[in-house]
GUVO-183712 format. One record per residue (C-alpha): residue number from 1; x, y, z. Coordinates in steps of 0.05 Angstrom, whole numbers. Layout:
REM GUVO-183712
<atom n="NUM" east="X" north="Y" up="Z"/>
...
REM end
This chain:
REM GUVO-183712
<atom n="1" east="0" north="0" up="0"/>
<atom n="2" east="30" north="68" up="-19"/>
<atom n="3" east="47" north="116" up="37"/>
<atom n="4" east="37" north="191" up="35"/>
<atom n="5" east="107" north="221" up="32"/>
<atom n="6" east="110" north="297" up="23"/>
<atom n="7" east="162" north="318" up="-29"/>
<atom n="8" east="226" north="356" up="-18"/>
<atom n="9" east="222" north="432" up="-15"/>
<atom n="10" east="249" north="476" up="-69"/>
<atom n="11" east="302" north="500" up="-20"/>
<atom n="12" east="325" north="430" up="-7"/>
<atom n="13" east="330" north="415" up="-82"/>
<atom n="14" east="370" north="480" up="-92"/>
<atom n="15" east="420" north="460" up="-39"/>
<atom n="16" east="424" north="387" up="-62"/>
<atom n="17" east="440" north="404" up="-134"/>
<atom n="18" east="473" north="472" up="-123"/>
<atom n="19" east="421" north="510" up="-162"/>
<atom n="20" east="406" north="584" up="-160"/>
<atom n="21" east="333" north="575" up="-180"/>
<atom n="22" east="284" north="518" up="-171"/>
<atom n="23" east="213" north="517" up="-200"/>
<atom n="24" east="165" north="476" up="-158"/>
<atom n="25" east="111" north="445" up="-203"/>
<atom n="26" east="102" north="384" up="-159"/>
<atom n="27" east="54" north="403" up="-103"/>
<atom n="28" east="-6" north="435" up="-139"/>
<atom n="29" east="4" north="501" up="-103"/>
<atom n="30" east="-25" north="565" up="-131"/>
<atom n="31" east="30" north="609" up="-161"/>
<atom n="32" east="-18" north="668" up="-154"/>
<atom n="33" east="-9" north="666" up="-79"/>
<atom n="34" east="-60" north="691" up="-28"/>
<atom n="35" east="-108" north="749" up="-33"/>
<atom n="36" east="-81" north="817" up="-10"/>
<atom n="37" east="-137" north="816" up="41"/>
<atom n="38" east="-110" north="751" up="69"/>
<atom n="39" east="-41" north="783" up="78"/>
<atom n="40" east="-73" north="841" up="115"/>
<atom n="41" east="-111" north="793" up="161"/>
<atom n="42" east="-48" north="754" up="177"/>
<atom n="43" east="-8" north="817" up="191"/>
<atom n="44" east="-63" north="842" up="237"/>
<atom n="45" east="-53" north="779" up="280"/>
<atom n="46" east="20" north="796" up="296"/>
<atom n="47" east="3" north="825" up="364"/>
<atom n="48" east="-37" north="763" up="385"/>
<atom n="49" east="15" north="709" up="372"/>
<atom n="50" east="20" north="696" up="447"/>
<atom n="51" east="-54" north="677" up="450"/>
<atom n="52" east="-83" north="609" up="436"/>
<atom n="53" east="-130" north="605" up="375"/>
<atom n="54" east="-205" north="599" up="382"/>
<atom n="55" east="-217" north="525" up="392"/>
<atom n="56" east="-259" north="495" up="337"/>
<atom n="57" east="-254" north="559" up="294"/>
<atom n="58" east="-324" north="584" up="311"/>
<atom n="59" east="-318" north="650" up="272"/>
<atom n="60" east="-293" north="615" up="210"/>
<atom n="61" east="-348" north="564" up="215"/>
<atom n="62" east="-400" north="619" up="218"/>
<atom n="63" east="-370" north="653" up="157"/>
<atom n="64" east="-368" north="588" up="119"/>
<atom n="65" east="-439" north="570" up="140"/>
<atom n="66" east="-465" north="636" up="111"/>
<atom n="67" east="-424" north="627" up="48"/>
<atom n="68" east="-446" north="555" up="36"/>
<atom n="69" east="-518" north="558" up="61"/>
<atom n="70" east="-508" north="505" up="115"/>
<atom n="71" east="-509" north="505" up="192"/>
<atom n="72" east="-444" north="516" up="231"/>
<atom n="73" east="-458" north="448" up="264"/>
<atom n="74" east="-448" north="416" up="195"/>
<atom n="75" east="-376" north="442" up="189"/>
<atom n="76" east="-312" north="416" up="219"/>
<atom n="77" east="-249" north="458" up="209"/>
<atom n="78" east="-186" north="417" up="206"/>
<atom n="79" east="-111" north="422" up="197"/>
<atom n="80" east="-115" north="409" up="123"/>
<atom n="81" east="-159" north="357" up="89"/>
<atom n="82" east="-113" north="300" up="111"/>
<atom n="83" east="-133" north="311" up="184"/>
<atom n="84" east="-206" north="308" up="165"/>
<atom n="85" east="-195" north="243" up="127"/>
<atom n="86" east="-158" north="210" up="186"/>
<atom n="87" east="-209" north="233" up="238"/>
<atom n="88" east="-267" north="208" up="196"/>
<atom n="89" east="-237" north="139" up="186"/>
<atom n="90" east="-214" north="133" up="258"/>
<atom n="91" east="-282" north="154" up="284"/>
<atom n="92" east="-326" north="109" up="241"/>
<atom n="93" east="-284" north="48" up="227"/>
<atom n="94" east="-311" north="-17" up="256"/>
<atom n="95" east="-277" north="-85" up="261"/>
<atom n="96" east="-274" north="-119" up="193"/>
<atom n="97" east="-300" north="-60" up="153"/>
<atom n="98" east="-275" north="-41" up="84"/>
<atom n="99" east="-264" north="21" up="42"/>
<atom n="100" east="-270" north="28" up="-33"/>
<atom n="101" east="-222" north="74" up="-69"/>
<atom n="102" east="-210" north="90" up="-142"/>
<atom n="103" east="-148" north="55" up="-169"/>
<atom n="104" east="-110" north="121" up="-178"/>
<atom n="105" east="-128" north="171" up="-124"/>
<atom n="106" east="-99" north="214" up="-69"/>
<atom n="107" east="-55" north="168" up="-28"/>
<atom n="108" east="-77" north="198" up="38"/>
<atom n="109" east="-142" north="158" up="33"/>
<atom n="110" east="-105" north="92" up="34"/>
<atom n="111" east="-58" north="116" up="88"/>
<atom n="112" east="-116" north="135" up="134"/>
<atom n="113" east="-147" north="66" up="123"/>
<atom n="114" east="-82" north="31" up="138"/>
<atom n="115" east="-73" north="68" up="203"/>
<atom n="116" east="-144" north="50" up="224"/>
<atom n="117" east="-136" north="-23" up="200"/>
<atom n="118" east="-191" north="-15" up="148"/>
<atom n="119" east="-185" north="-62" up="88"/>
<atom n="120" east="-181" north="-27" up="21"/>
<atom n="121" east="-212" north="-49" up="-45"/>
<atom n="122" east="-190" north="-12" up="-108"/>
<atom n="123" east="-238" north="1" up="-165"/>
<atom n="124" east="-209" north="2" up="-235"/>
<atom n="125" east="-211" north="67" up="-273"/>
<atom n="126" east="-228" north="80" up="-346"/>
<atom n="127" east="-188" north="129" up="-388"/>
<atom n="128" east="-158" north="158" up="-325"/>
<atom n="129" east="-227" north="174" up="-298"/>
<atom n="130" east="-264" north="145" up="-240"/>
<atom n="131" east="-311" north="89" up="-263"/>
<atom n="132" east="-371" north="91" up="-217"/>
<atom n="133" east="-396" north="24" up="-244"/>
<atom n="134" east="-330" north="-7" up="-221"/>
<atom n="135" east="-336" north="29" up="-154"/>
<atom n="136" east="-406" north="1" up="-144"/>
<atom n="137" east="-383" north="-69" up="-163"/>
<atom n="138" east="-328" north="-66" up="-110"/>
<atom n="139" east="-377" north="-51" up="-54"/>
<atom n="140" east="-392" north="-109" up="-7"/>
<atom n="141" east="-435" north="-117" up="56"/>
<atom n="142" east="-373" north="-97" up="96"/>
<atom n="143" east="-361" north="-32" up="58"/>
<atom n="144" east="-361" north="26" up="107"/>
<atom n="145" east="-328" north="81" up="66"/>
<atom n="146" east="-326" north="102" up="-7"/>
<atom n="147" east="-275" north="155" up="-26"/>
<atom n="148" east="-284" north="197" up="-89"/>
<atom n="149" east="-250" north="261" up="-112"/>
<atom n="150" east="-280" north="310" up="-160"/>
<atom n="151" east="-236" north="331" up="-196"/>
<atom n="152" east="-194" north="270" up="-183"/>
<atom n="153" east="-122" north="275" up="-160"/>
<atom n="154" east="-75" north="257" up="-194"/>
<atom n="155" east="-113" north="251" up="-260"/>
<atom n="156" east="-151" north="317" up="-260"/>
<atom n="157" east="-213" north="284" up="-290"/>
<atom n="158" east="-284" north="297" up="-266"/>
<atom n="159" east="-345" north="254" up="-251"/>
<atom n="160" east="-406" north="255" up="-295"/>
<atom n="161" east="-459" north="290" up="-253"/>
<atom n="162" east="-517" north="246" up="-276"/>
<atom n="163" east="-479" north="181" up="-263"/>
<atom n="164" east="-456" north="208" up="-195"/>
<atom n="165" east="-527" north="224" up="-175"/>
<atom n="166" east="-550" north="154" up="-194"/>
<atom n="167" east="-492" north="123" up="-158"/>
<atom n="168" east="-509" north="160" up="-94"/>
<atom n="169" east="-583" north="144" up="-98"/>
<atom n="170" east="-569" north="70" up="-105"/>
<atom n="171" east="-518" north="66" up="-50"/>
<atom n="172" east="-534" north="34" up="17"/>
<atom n="173" east="-552" north="88" up="67"/>
<atom n="174" east="-502" north="66" up="119"/>
<atom n="175" east="-442" north="74" up="73"/>
<atom n="176" east="-403" north="139" up="86"/>
<atom n="177" east="-386" north="174" up="21"/>
<atom n="178" east="-326" north="220" up="25"/>
<atom n="179" east="-327" north="269" up="-33"/>
<atom n="180" east="-260" north="306" up="-37"/>
<atom n="181" east="-270" north="373" up="-71"/>
<atom n="182" east="-200" north="402" up="-60"/>
<atom n="183" east="-197" north="424" up="-133"/>
<atom n="184" east="-272" north="439" up="-143"/>
<atom n="185" east="-265" north="514" up="-155"/>
<atom n="186" east="-218" north="503" up="-215"/>
<atom n="187" east="-270" north="458" up="-249"/>
<atom n="188" east="-326" north="510" up="-249"/>
<atom n="189" east="-390" north="484" up="-280"/>
<atom n="190" east="-357" north="420" up="-303"/>
<atom n="191" east="-373" north="390" up="-235"/>
<atom n="192" east="-435" north="392" up="-193"/>
<atom n="193" east="-428" north="426" up="-126"/>
<atom n="194" east="-424" north="372" up="-73"/>
<atom n="195" east="-471" north="412" up="-29"/>
<atom n="196" east="-528" north="396" up="-76"/>
<atom n="197" east="-506" north="323" up="-82"/>
<atom n="198" east="-518" north="314" up="-8"/>
<atom n="199" east="-592" north="311" up="-24"/>
<atom n="200" east="-580" north="243" up="-58"/>
<atom n="201" east="-544" north="207" up="0"/>
<atom n="202" east="-554" north="216" up="75"/>
<atom n="203" east="-482" north="198" up="96"/>
<atom n="204" east="-440" north="243" up="52"/>
<atom n="205" east="-381" north="283" up="77"/>
<atom n="206" east="-349" north="337" up="33"/>
<atom n="207" east="-276" north="355" up="40"/>
<atom n="208" east="-251" north="424" up="20"/>
<atom n="209" east="-185" north="460" up="29"/>
<atom n="210" east="-155" north="529" up="30"/>
<atom n="211" east="-88" north="502" up="5"/>
<atom n="212" east="-104" north="505" up="-70"/>
<atom n="213" east="-143" north="561" up="-103"/>
<atom n="214" east="-140" north="605" up="-40"/>
<atom n="215" east="-64" north="599" up="-36"/>
<atom n="216" east="-58" north="581" up="38"/>
<atom n="217" east="-18" north="516" up="32"/>
<atom n="218" east="33" north="535" up="85"/>
<atom n="219" east="-21" north="548" up="137"/>
<atom n="220" east="-53" north="479" up="132"/>
<atom n="221" east="-127" north="491" up="139"/>
<atom n="222" east="-188" north="458" up="108"/>
<atom n="223" east="-257" north="436" up="128"/>
<atom n="224" east="-309" north="381" up="123"/>
<atom n="225" east="-383" north="390" up="112"/>
<atom n="226" east="-432" north="335" up="131"/>
<atom n="227" east="-492" north="314" up="172"/>
<atom n="228" east="-490" north="344" up="242"/>
<atom n="229" east="-486" north="276" up="276"/>
<atom n="230" east="-426" north="255" up="234"/>
<atom n="231" east="-391" north="322" up="242"/>
<atom n="232" east="-406" north="324" up="317"/>
<atom n="233" east="-372" north="257" up="329"/>
<atom n="234" east="-313" north="278" up="286"/>
<atom n="235" east="-307" north="343" up="325"/>
<atom n="236" east="-301" north="304" up="390"/>
<atom n="237" east="-242" north="265" up="361"/>
<atom n="238" east="-199" north="323" up="338"/>
<atom n="239" east="-142" north="352" up="378"/>
<atom n="240" east="-155" north="416" up="417"/>
<atom n="241" east="-132" north="478" up="380"/>
<atom n="242" east="-122" north="437" up="317"/>
<atom n="243" east="-119" north="499" up="272"/>
<atom n="244" east="-76" north="559" up="289"/>
<atom n="245" east="-100" north="631" up="295"/>
<atom n="246" east="-63" north="655" up="233"/>
<atom n="247" east="-95" north="600" up="191"/>
<atom n="248" east="-164" north="616" up="217"/>
<atom n="249" east="-157" north="691" up="203"/>
<atom n="250" east="-128" north="678" up="134"/>
<atom n="251" east="-183" north="629" up="116"/>
<atom n="252" east="-237" north="677" up="138"/>
<atom n="253" east="-208" north="733" up="96"/>
<atom n="254" east="-201" north="686" up="37"/>
<atom n="255" east="-273" north="664" up="39"/>
<atom n="256" east="-296" north="736" up="40"/>
<atom n="257" east="-254" north="754" up="-21"/>
<atom n="258" east="-289" north="713" up="-75"/>
<atom n="259" east="-268" north="763" up="-128"/>
<atom n="260" east="-195" north="743" up="-119"/>
<atom n="261" east="-213" north="669" up="-120"/>
<atom n="262" east="-250" north="677" up="-187"/>
<atom n="263" east="-190" north="714" up="-216"/>
<atom n="264" east="-146" north="655" up="-198"/>
<atom n="265" east="-195" north="607" up="-230"/>
<atom n="266" east="-197" north="646" up="-295"/>
<atom n="267" east="-121" north="653" up="-297"/>
<atom n="268" east="-112" north="578" up="-283"/>
<atom n="269" east="-158" north="556" up="-339"/>
<atom n="270" east="-118" north="597" up="-389"/>
<atom n="271" east="-50" north="575" up="-362"/>
<atom n="272" east="-71" north="502" up="-359"/>
<atom n="273" east="-92" north="504" up="-432"/>
<atom n="274" east="-26" north="534" up="-451"/>
<atom n="275" east="12" north="481" up="-412"/>
<atom n="276" east="-27" north="425" up="-445"/>
<atom n="277" east="-13" north="453" up="-514"/>
<atom n="278" east="61" north="459" up="-499"/>
<atom n="279" east="63" north="387" up="-475"/>
<atom n="280" east="28" north="363" up="-538"/>
<atom n="281" east="79" north="403" up="-579"/>
<atom n="282" east="135" north="357" up="-554"/>
<atom n="283" east="96" north="294" up="-571"/>
<atom n="284" east="61" north="280" up="-505"/>
<atom n="285" east="-12" north="268" up="-493"/>
<atom n="286" east="-34" north="300" up="-427"/>
<atom n="287" east="-98" north="275" up="-395"/>
<atom n="288" east="-153" north="327" up="-401"/>
<atom n="289" east="-153" north="363" up="-334"/>
<atom n="290" east="-202" north="407" up="-296"/>
<atom n="291" east="-155" north="421" up="-238"/>
<atom n="292" east="-91" north="462" up="-229"/>
<atom n="293" east="-46" north="406" up="-253"/>
<atom n="294" east="-38" north="360" up="-313"/>
<atom n="295" east="-24" north="285" up="-313"/>
<atom n="296" east="24" north="266" up="-369"/>
<atom n="297" east="38" north="193" up="-389"/>
<atom n="298" east="112" north="188" up="-411"/>
<atom n="299" east="120" north="114" up="-430"/>
<atom n="300" east="180" north="105" up="-384"/>
<atom n="301" east="191" north="101" up="-308"/>
<atom n="302" east="175" north="168" up="-276"/>
<atom n="303" east="229" north="164" up="-222"/>
<atom n="304" east="291" north="177" up="-265"/>
<atom n="305" east="254" north="231" up="-303"/>
<atom n="306" east="233" north="267" up="-239"/>
<atom n="307" east="305" north="263" up="-215"/>
<atom n="308" east="334" north="290" up="-280"/>
<atom n="309" east="283" north="347" up="-280"/>
<atom n="310" east="302" north="365" up="-208"/>
<atom n="311" east="375" north="369" up="-229"/>
<atom n="312" east="355" north="420" up="-281"/>
<atom n="313" east="316" north="461" up="-229"/>
<atom n="314" east="245" north="437" up="-242"/>
<atom n="315" east="206" north="397" up="-191"/>
<atom n="316" east="149" north="354" up="-220"/>
<atom n="317" east="107" north="300" up="-188"/>
<atom n="318" east="113" north="226" up="-201"/>
<atom n="319" east="50" north="184" up="-210"/>
<atom n="320" east="83" north="124" up="-178"/>
<atom n="321" east="53" north="131" up="-108"/>
<atom n="322" east="-17" north="133" up="-140"/>
<atom n="323" east="-5" north="71" up="-182"/>
<atom n="324" east="17" north="108" up="-245"/>
<atom n="325" east="92" north="92" up="-249"/>
<atom n="326" east="99" north="119" up="-320"/>
<atom n="327" east="66" north="186" up="-312"/>
<atom n="328" east="83" north="255" up="-287"/>
<atom n="329" east="37" north="303" up="-251"/>
<atom n="330" east="56" north="374" up="-269"/>
<atom n="331" east="26" north="433" up="-232"/>
<atom n="332" east="5" north="494" up="-271"/>
<atom n="333" east="57" north="548" up="-261"/>
<atom n="334" east="69" north="618" up="-286"/>
<atom n="335" east="80" north="626" up="-361"/>
<atom n="336" east="156" north="628" up="-357"/>
<atom n="337" east="157" north="569" up="-309"/>
<atom n="338" east="114" north="527" up="-354"/>
<atom n="339" east="156" north="543" up="-415"/>
<atom n="340" east="221" north="527" up="-380"/>
<atom n="341" east="193" north="462" up="-350"/>
<atom n="342" east="169" north="437" up="-418"/>
<atom n="343" east="236" north="455" up="-450"/>
<atom n="344" east="273" north="416" up="-396"/>
<atom n="345" east="224" north="358" up="-401"/>
<atom n="346" east="238" north="353" up="-476"/>
<atom n="347" east="312" north="348" up="-461"/>
<atom n="348" east="303" north="296" up="-407"/>
<atom n="349" east="258" north="252" up="-450"/>
<atom n="350" east="308" north="254" up="-507"/>
<atom n="351" east="361" north="232" up="-457"/>
<atom n="352" east="321" north="178" up="-421"/>
<atom n="353" east="291" north="132" up="-472"/>
<atom n="354" east="231" north="85" up="-460"/>
REM end
């Protein structure tokens, strides 16, 4: 079972290979950074660093509740989505239960199940997209959890809204569906808002993050939305003060600056299209993506290619940990970053043959 191992930092790569500049296109961060209003909110907290944060992030939950049209009791604020995943599995796992995961998905799902001793069944995918028929076929009487991501990481593909609705309606009511929407904003109208999908299944939990489109990756803050009973039990399992005061203030300011978020989405769509065209120009076939990254099959082991790219000052992701050992996941960067990365990738692929 693959483990979730965060990659090296750009600073570490620069020291390791004695580079003056390193471009990080491996972690799906937003190169647009955070909203100016977020920076103001963080700066305003400087005189309160000696104080503990508000436990449970009540102000942020109120702001989110108004923004999303849900009750605060339906929201759990966590130290990134990975904490929400682990708390959920730890809280609701029972002896002998199972989880169904897409074959190529965020490795933190499998890690959380391993820690909680939950057996994992993988559902085959079709054309790099989640196959809901295969997911349904993998479900047994012992299935407790189903994990889906929309858009999916690392493939960037999205679920058909009609098939997803049918899948949810036909699912046993005691199965907990975890719908990870970390990249939802980038997909726009290509995906259905998970908040409306909750009408089709009573035990659905949505996962969302401030690390991607909102540009708060270093602060580690996200949230879960679900039925009050599920969220209430999860809340009792989290650590006290699980999110810090800077993260709470930044997230609140980010939610209230939707104009900036929409600007990032528009910019990303344009930059993603340009990156895909550049990859095709060097003979590659990127998987159509609705996220802020592109999966690229390369017909040779990803490890040596990732290493050779790092030596040239470009960090890209390997698909190996997600079961795609001959694919790269490349985050959308700034225009000059994308151009340099594709130029270096062309060199590396000419050097490392299939």
